[in-house]
N, C-alpha and C positions, 0 to 999 in steps of 0.2 A: 890379505887384501888390508892397509890399513885404514885408521878413520879418516884421514883426510883423502886418499882415495876412493872411500866409500862414500864421501859425502855427498847426500840429496840434491836432486836441485831443485831449492826454494825459489818462487816467484814473492820478488820484493817488492813490485809494482801493483801487483790485483789489489784494486779499491774496495773496501768496505761500503757497502750502503748504509747509511742510516737506518731503515730500518730491518737491520739486520742486530744492531747494538739495542734499538727498541725492543723485540723481540727476544732477546738476551736478557734483558732486563726482566723482563715477565717470567724468562722460564727460572731468574734467581728468585722470584717471589713465591715460585711455586715450590722450590727446593727449599726454600726460609721455611716453608707452613708444613712442608716434610718432614723436616728433622725438627722443629716445633713437637708434631704427633709425634714423633718417636721418641724425643730425647727427654720430653717432661718428665717420662718416667723415673729417671734420676730424682726429680727432688722430691718425689712425692713418694719415694722407694720406703724409707724409714716409716711411713704414715700405713701404708698396705702391710707391710711388715706387723706391724700393731694390728691394724686390723685383722688380717685376713688368717694370722697367726702362720707365716712360713719364715723360711730360714733364708740366707744374704743367698745358698746357692740355687735356690728357689727365684728366688731376683735376680740373679744373674742368669739363669735360665729363661723367663720370661721377657728379659731385655734383649737376649742374645738368640737361645738356639731357636724358642718358639717363632721368632719373629726370620730368623736369619734362615731356616731352612723352606719356610712357603717361601719367600721373599726370595729366595735361591732358584727355588725352582720353579716357580711361576715365571720369574724373569727368564723363562728360558723359553717357553712359546710365546712369550709377550715381545720375548727381542726378536724373534722371527716374525710377528706382527708388526712390530718396529718395520723390518726389514722390508716389509712387502703391503703394507695397510697406509691410513692416512694418521700421520704419529700428530697430529694434535689433536684429534679426535680419539684417539688411546690414551695421550695424558690427563683429558679431560675426563672421561670415564674413570680412569685410574684413580683421579685427584676425589672424584666426588665418593668414590665407594672408600678410601682409606679414610676422610674426612668423617665419613658417616659410621666407621666403626671405631674411631676417637671417640667419637660421643657416646656410641653404645659401650665402652668401655667405663666410662662415668658410670653405669646402671648396674657393673657387675657387684656381685653380694659377697661372692666366691670364687678363688683362687680358677678354677677351670673356667666359668665363664670368662673371667680377664683375661686369661690365656685362648681363648677362643677367640675372642673380641680381637687382643692382639697377631692373632696368626690372621685374621681378615685387612687388620691394618698392615700387614707383608705382604700379603697378594695386592692391595691395591698402588701401596709406594712400589711396587715391582714395575709399573707400567713409566716410574717416571723419567728414570737414567737409561736404558735401550731409548726411549722418544727422544730426548735429551740429547746425547750425545750426538746422535744420528743428526737433527735438526742442527746441531751447531756446526758438526761438519759439512755438514750442505751450506750455512750461511756466512763460514769463513774458510779463507785461503787457509792452505798448510802453517804459512808463515806465522796465523796466529791463533791457531786451534788449543796450544797448550795454555797461552795465555786466556782465548773464551770460556775453556774447558776450567780452568781455575777460578774466573769470576765466578761461572754458572757454580762450582761447587765450596763457593764459598758460604753461601744458602745452608751450608750443613754448619759451620760456625756461627752465623745470625744467629741463625734456626733454633742452633743449640746454648745458644746464650738468653735468646730471648726466652725461651720455655723456662729454663732455671727462673728468672724473672717474672714471668708470668704465674709461672705453678705456685713461686714462694708468696707472691701476692693474693693470690685465688685464696690460696690455702691459711695461711694465716684470718686474713677478713672473715675468710665463710667459718672456719670455726670458732671464731670471736664473736660473730654473730650467731650462731647458731652450733654451740657445744656439743649437744645430743645429735645433730644432723636438723635439716631444715624441716617444717613442722607438715610437709605436703610429703614428700619421698623419703625422708629421714636420711638425705645423702651428706657423707661425711666433706670434708674441704678438698679432699683429693678426687675424690668422684666430679665434684663440681670442677674441676680445675679440667679435668679430661675433658667434660662438653663443651668447655668456654674456649679450649681450642679446636676442637673440632668440629661447630657448626659454620667457623668464617669461609672454610673450605669451601663447602657447598658454594658460594655466592662468590668465590677465585674463578671456581669449574666455569662461572656464565664469560669471566672475562679471557678464561685460556683457550675457550674454543674460537674467537673470532680472530686468532693468528691465521697467517699464511702458509702455506705449506709449500716449501722453496723444492725446487726441480732436486730429484735424487743423483747426485754426482753431478751436477750441470759445472760446479764451482773449479770440479777437477778435470773436466775433459773429457768424464767419464759416464755422461749421462745414462742413467736408467729407465728404461721403462715402465710403464705400471705392471705390477702383478694382477692380469683378470680376476682370477682367482684368489685372493687374499688371504680369506679364510682358513683355507682347506690345508696350506701349509701351519698354522696355527695349531688346528685341533691335530694336525698329523703330529707335530712336537708337543701336544697338551698329551697325547696318549703315550707316548714315550718316556713319560716321568712317572706316571701313575703306577705303581707297584700293581701287579695283578695284568693287564693290558700288557704292561710291559715283557710278558713272556710270549702273550701273541704278536710283539712286535719282533722278537728274535727268531721265535718261529719262523715268521715268515722270512725270515734271510739265512732261515737252512738250518738240518741240526746241530750241528757244531756249534753255530754261534747262539741256541737254546740250551744246550748243557753248560756252556761257558756263561749263560747268563743266570741259570739256575744255579751254577758253583758260586757265581759269585754273590747271589742275593743267602743263600746258608752260611758262606761267611762273612758277610757282613752281619746276618742275627748271631752267630758264636761270638764275634768281636763284642758286639754290643752286650752281650750275656755276660761273657767273661768280667768287660767293665763293669755292669751292673751288680755282680756282685763283690768285683774287688772297691768298689770307687760307691755304689751304693747309684741310686736310680734320680735322686731328687726327690721332687714332692710322687705321691698316689695315689692321688687323687679319683674320681669318679671315669676320667675320661684317661686311662692308663696308658693307652698308644700315645697320646700326643703332649703327655707330661712326664714323660722318661725321657731324659737326657740324651742317654747312647742310644736308645733303642732309635728315637725320634733321626737321631743323627745318623745313625746308620741306615737307615731309609733313605736321606739325603742322598747319601755316598752314595749310594746303590742304582738311586735313581739318575743322576749326574753319568755315571757309567753307560746305564741306558740311555740317557740321551748323545752322548756321546759316540755311542758304537752305531746308536742308528743313522748321525752325523755323516759318519763315516761311508755309509752303505749310502749314502742320500744324495747327500752333499759333498765329494768329496774332497774338490778345492776350498772348501770353506773349513774343514777340518784340517787341511795340510796347513793351511794358514794359523789355526787354532790350536786344538789340540796336538797335531802333528808338529809343529815348530816350537822348537823348543828354546828361542828364542823370545818367544811369546809368552811360553809357560814359565821360565825363568823370570819375566819383568813380572807377570801378574802375580804369581805367588810370594815374589820377593816384597811388591807392596802390599800381598794378604799378611807376610810378617810383622810391618808397619801396624797394620790396622787391629793387629792383636793387639797391641802394649796401648795403641791409640785410645780404641774403645772400650777398652777396662780401664783406661784415666779418665776417658769422658764421661763411662755411665757413674764411675763408683767417688769422684770426688765431690761431688756432693754430700751422700749418705757419710763418707767418709769426716769431712770437714762440719758436717752436723754432730754426729757421734762425738769429734773430736775436741771442737771449740763451741765457747757457749753464745752464739749467735742465733736469730730469729732464721724463719727458715726466707724472707721476704728482705731480711738482709744480707745473704747467705745467699739469696737467688741473683738480687743486683748485682753484687760486688763478681759472685764467681763466675754469674753467665755473662756479665759485661768484660768482664778480665779475658773468659774464653774465646768470647767473639772478637774481640779483639786484637788477640792474639792468632787466632784461629784464621780470620780473613785477611791480617796482613802476610801473614806466614803463605798462607794460599796462593797469593796476589803477588807477590817477590817471588816464591815458588816457583810459579808460572813463568812470568819473565824471566828469569833464571833460565830455565828450562828449555824457553824458543830462544833465548839469546846463545844458551850453549848449543843449540841442535844446528844451528847455523853455520856454527864452528866445526862441530863436528858430529857423528850421526849416533853416538851414542852419550851425546851431551846430558838427554833427558834423565838418562838411568843414574848418572851420578847426582843428580839432584834427589831421586828416592834413595841413594844409599846414605845422601845427607841427610835425610828427613828419620832414617832406622838410627842409624847412631850418636845423633846430638843431643836429643832430648834425653839421654839417660841421663848423664851426669847431675844436670837438671831434677829428673824424678826424682832418684834417690834422697836429696835433701829434702823435696817436696813434702814427701809422705813419712820424714822420719822428723819434720823443724814443730816447735811445741808452738811456734808462732802466726799466728792467723795471717797477720800482713804478708809475709815471706810466703806461706803457702798461697796468697792470692799473686802476688808478684810472679813467683816462679810457674803456676798458673797457665797465666800469660806467655812466658818463656817457652813453656811445653810444648802449649797448643800452637805456636807459631812454627815450632821449628818439625812437629810432626807434620804439619797439614801441609808444609812447604814439599810433599812428595806428591802430593794429589795429583795436581795437573800434569805433571810432566809422565806421571805414572798412565793417567788416563788417555795423554796425548800419545804414549808411545804407543799401546794397545789400538792406537786407532791407525795409527802411522803402518802397522804390521798386515795389513788386510784391507780387502778392494771395498770400495763405498757401499755394493751391496751388501758386506758383511759386518758391515761397523755394528748395527742392533746386533745380530748375533754375538760379535768381537766382546761387546759391551756387558750384553747378561755374563759370559765368560769369565772377565775382566771382574765379572760383581759375584761370581760363584769363590773365587779365590778372596774377597774382601769379606764375603759374608760367611761362607762354609771354614775357613781358616781362621778370620780376624772377628767376626761379630758373634758365630754361634761359638767358639772355643776362650776369647780373650775375656771376656765378662764373667762367662759361667767359670773359668779356670780359680779367677781372683775372688767368685763368691764364695766356689767349693774352698779354698784355700783359709779362705776368711771363718767360716763353717766348722773347720776343723779344729775342738779344744779350745773354741775361743781365740784364735789365733789374730785376729783382727785384719782390718781392712789394707791397714800397710804394708804388712805381710803378703794380703792378699793381691795386693795390685802389683808389688814388685818382685811377686812371685812372675811375672808375665815377663820380667825381662830377660828367662833363660833363653827364648826365642830369637835374640839378637845374633849370633854364629848360623842359625840356618840362612836366617835372612841376607849375611853378609858373603854366604855362600852362593847364594841363588844371585843374588844383583851382581857377584864380582862376573858372573858365568855369562849373566845377560850384556854385560859392560865389552866381553867378549866376543858375542852373537850377536846382536845388534845390528851394527853398521852392514854386515851384509845383508842381513836379512831384511833392512830397509828398501835398499839398494834393490833387491831382489824381488820383490811382490808381487808383480806382474808376471815376473817369468815364472816364478813358482806354482805361482795358482794356472798359469796355463799348463804347466808342464804338471800336474794335476788335473786336465783335464776343463779349466777353463776356456771357454769360447774367446776367441780371438774380439778384441772390438768391432764391431762391422761385419762381424764373420758369422 
């Protein structure tokens, strides 16, 4: 079947209420703060390294793996909760949690405490996108979803840019005023910066809770009634991702399922043990299980396996349209390879520039953060519009935009991380940020289009498993690990992440072939997997 033959029916007349745009603007503000709290670690990295006596591998672990594993795993039950409970309330609670934990990061005196605080940030932030993606899909018709999701996703780049500017300014001024730390608590500039960006989120939560909850699926003519017991599914999903309890869940599905589960668990630990012996574990602090790169990653992948196995048993239609769909998997994993390189560059850009060029944190934060925000914002918006325009012409149009976001930044990145000119570095930062960002709206909308409305929160959680467990958990750590080897340097570290490009190409070319038919047969495939017919 050709793209033209399988072109989806797109409603070109459905109006968009003004309230939808207002609500979207509030979600953008939330996502801006989300990434301020997440990305501020970049401008603070060198100060943390000096004060806590850690290396680049740990800094990559702290930003990437420590955050990503808990963000991804808690995103699974929270994605289920977003599919069954009030999404506005869920986002409000999460916003308050991650803001509080960001502030707590400012009181950390050692690497283990800082790691625990950043894990808390990851858990809180896991509420945001499953709720937001589902809300946006109920506020906007299919023809505008990539655009709306791209606008929401612009918060990544606005927040990331603002975080560098705020962080650099606070650190420089605080350290100038209190060279030995403030006289009351002895806080350094990097600690004050965490507190400064954490507290406002507690106030923003009061605004977010006023948003109106839309009727789930109504905009697509697939109105879904409210779940009378929304937390049962959440608790069930939570148990499927907590090691230990996962054995009981597997046993409930039979002896064969338990045997496979135990074998996967042992295999994951064996791989982690081997990688630790070969590559090292990263930091080895008092909380060893949560500061070991490979052990934590192994537990994360094992937990995802447990969740997917349980999902297949309990909700086969959702499993069939996500884990059981090659089109869905190739799409999200293909974007995961984009994220692998993009997360590494966005995190290490500030530490690299600070070590390479003679600039203050405040100046670096303003120019690098502002340029990255401008480039990322333009890229994600234009990429979203292009994805929607191509989608109306042929079903694989959005996938081509993801492919563009994968390959187009590479030549500019090669020059950016080898130039001796700070000006050229900043210019190329705008370009690479824009090109990489162009893929996000297309990838997000593609993942939503491949499932039914009731599955969108779970699909979003699965989508973010790819961006976090492939991109965030491995990209920044890989760059930091390579940088720490014999002082190779961050230039070599960041550029080492380009090895994943051929993998992304293979995945996305496959998705281009599979997505058209998958888009055209969502309902049919769901019903073939056991989904009740509407009204049945």
